[in-house]
N, C-alpha and C positions, 0 to 999 in steps of 0.2 A: 504495500499500499504506499510506503513512504517513497518507494522509486516511483510510481503512477504518477503521485504530486508532484515530485521532482521534474517527469518528463512531460506534464501538463504546464508547469510554470516556464519550461524551458521552452516550450512553443507559444505560449502568449508572449514571453519576452521576443522570441523572433520576428512575431506579427506585429510587435507595437514598435519595434525597433529595426524594421525591416531596410531603413533608408539610412541608419545611422550604425556605422560598424563597430565605433568607438563605445557608442551607450549599451550596444548588444554585448558587446565583449564585457564592458562591466559589471553589465547586468546578469551575464551568465557567472561570473566570477562570484558576484556577491550572494546570487543563489547558492552556487557550489559551497562557498565557504559558510553559509549558514546549514546545510543537510550535512555537511561533513562535520560540523560542531556537535552535531548529536548523532551522529552514527552510532555510536557504542549505547545509546539511551534502551533500556528493556523495561526502564518504569511503564506499564500499559496505559496507565492515566496520566503520563507525560507524554508520551506518544501519542495519544489520541487527540490532547492538547497543543502538540506541536503539527500535528494536521490539521485541526481544524485553523490553525495559523495560517498553514500552508492555502488551506481554501479559501480563508479570507482574501489572502495575498492575490491570488489568480482574479478571485473576483472583483476586486478593486483593479488589480491590472487592466483586465477584459472591460470594464464601465465605466472607469472613474478617470484613465489615464490615456491623453494622447500627446503626439509630436507634431510640432511645427516643423514645417520645413522654408525656405528660402526661398522665396520666387526670384524670377527674372527682373522683376520690380523693385527689389530689395525689400520687399513686403516680408511676412510670414503667411502662410496656409495651413489649415487643419482641414484634415480627412474626417469626418465624420461618419460613421457607420449607421445608416438608417436602423429603427428600430432597437437601437439600445438603452437598456430601462434608463429613465431617468433624463433622457435627450430627446427633451419636446424640439430642440430647434435644429435636429439634423433633419434634413433633407429626407422627403419620402421616395422623393423620383428625382433622376437627375434635370429633370427641367425645372426644378422648384427651387434649383440653386438660382440666389442673385447673383448676376455679372457684375465684375467690376467695373466702378464708376471711376473715370479720370479725376472728377470733378468732387468733391465732397456734397451729398446732398441733405437736404433736412427735410422731416416730416411734414407734412401739410398741418398734422394734427398737434405739434408741441415742437420742443426744439433740439429733439434727439438727433444726432447727425448720422448719415450714414445710413438710413433705414426708410425704405418706401412706405411700410405700414405694420403698425404692430398692435 
């Protein structure tokens, strides 16, 4: 069971940091160090608690972390996955993505910049 948790965390880190070799290498080293530190653990309650921590870490990585990438324009973009729990701002369809504007826009109903409606 610990091996399965470790493999799931490795897969999640590979998906999360697929465009960043340094972050991926660092995440893998961190995961390995945590699992190696508890390799000899035999107390079933402690092992269960460690597995619960691994499950929480996996959930956090899959649902709460994103990595921004720098665009050619010098800004940063984030690729949001549709349907992620709590991700009400993720586009449901590619046509829902708001195109970049060369000039900042303001909402007609308020003073919020760069929005068309909310």
